[in-house]
N, C-alpha and C positions, 0 to 999 in steps of 0.2 A: 504491501501499501503506500505509494505518495502521499510524502504532506505537502501543502500547499505554502509555493514560494512565498508569496501576496498574500499577507494578511486581509484585506478585504474581501480576498475574498472567500478568504477562511470560511468555514458554516460558524455561524452564533451558536451556542450554546445556553441557556437560562440557567439559573438550576430555583427551584421556590425554598424559598427562605423558611426557613425554621418557623416553627407554628409552635413550640414552647417551648424552656431551659434557656431563653435570652431573657438579663439583666442589662434593664436599665443604670448606669453609670449614674448613681447622687451627685445631685450636685453641685460645685466646689463652696466648706463654705465661703463665705465670705468675708471679705479685710476688715478689718475691722476698725471701725476710723475713728474710733475712742478707745489710749490702754482706760484700762482698768484703776483705780483712783486717780481719773481726770475728773477736772470739778470743770461743770457744763452750766449749764443755762438755760433756762425750757425756754421752745421758741416757736409764734406756729400750729400751736392745738388747736382746734376748733372746738374740738369738744369740751374740754376745759383751760381758755382763753384766762380762767382768776390764776394758775399756774406759770402762765406767758410774764420769764421776767427773770425767773426764780431760779433757784439753782443749786446742784445736786451732787453730789455725789457717786461715781462709774460704779457699783459692785463689779457685774456680769453680761454678758453679752445674750440671749436664751437663745438657740440654734432654734427651737421649732419654732418661736413665738417671730421669729425676725425679726428682736426690737432688746434695747439693752435696760435691764435693771439695774432703778438707780436714787439712793436714798436721796432726798429733802435736806439740805442742809438745818433748815427746820422747817421742826410739823409740831405745829399746835399738839396739846394736851388730845388726843380722841381722834385726829386724824392721822389715817395713813404715813406713813413717813420713809413707805416702799412703793417705785409705779415702773411702772415697763413706757418706754415710749421709741418712736422710730426715730434711728439713727434721722431724719432729714427735721427731726424737727431739734435736738440739742445742737450747743456749738459749745465748741471746747474754754477753757475762761482760766485767767492768772490764779494761782492757787494763793490764798492767804499768804499772804511771804511777811509782816507784821508783826508783833506782840497784839499791838496795839490795835486791830485792823480786825485780829479773832475778840480782843474785847469789847470792841463795839459790836462785834456778833454777840456775844456770850447775850453782856448789858443791852441791847435789842431784842432778845428772843421774851417771851410771853415767859411766865408761871407754867412750868408743869410740861413745859416745850421738850419735846428733841433736838438737840445741835450735832452734825452729824460734820467731824471733820474730816479732812485724805491726809493719810501718813506724808509725811515730809518734812521739813526744818522755815520753820518759822521763824525769822530775824526778832533776837527781844531790842527795844527801842532804846538811848543814851537815854532816857530820863522820861517816866508820865508826870504829869502834876500830881504831885497829891503822891509821889513814890517816895517812900523813905531813905536818907543817902545812904550807900552803905556803907562807900568807897569801893567796892568790887564793883569789875566791870563786868558789862550785861549777858546772862547766858542761855546762849538761842534755847530755843523749846524744839528739840525732834517727836516726833511722832512714829512712828516703827510701823505701824499701820494703821486703816481708817477707825475711830474710833465716835461712839454718840455720849452726847451725855446726855440728861435728863437735869431740867431742872427743881428744883423743890417752888 
């Protein structure tokens, strides 16, 4: 039997597609827009517009819902502290880096509120009005893991 030398004249062979046993490849996981522990601002929320402009800390990404699990920076007593948001509804913002900023956040929190702080280093202020002068250099506050403080 001779083989055709011109492939264009070769007979076309079709193979039926297998009907069972084919697995589709799962979609690759999305690239994470925000690292865990990132401080974010909520934006563009339609169903909960009162949350727009508030801040939170990214706890994790939920592959099933394709949303970030975020803990609000300040959650009032009895209010849900952890929410899930689409990546499009989050914007990364700088961490609080000065103890004075941290003190301002804590002072503004209502009684019984839960305040969540991201890990990082908070620089000590040179002096804060009303502080007692100890003669020692200010020491930065080091937060090794995100923490939540609950006011009394």
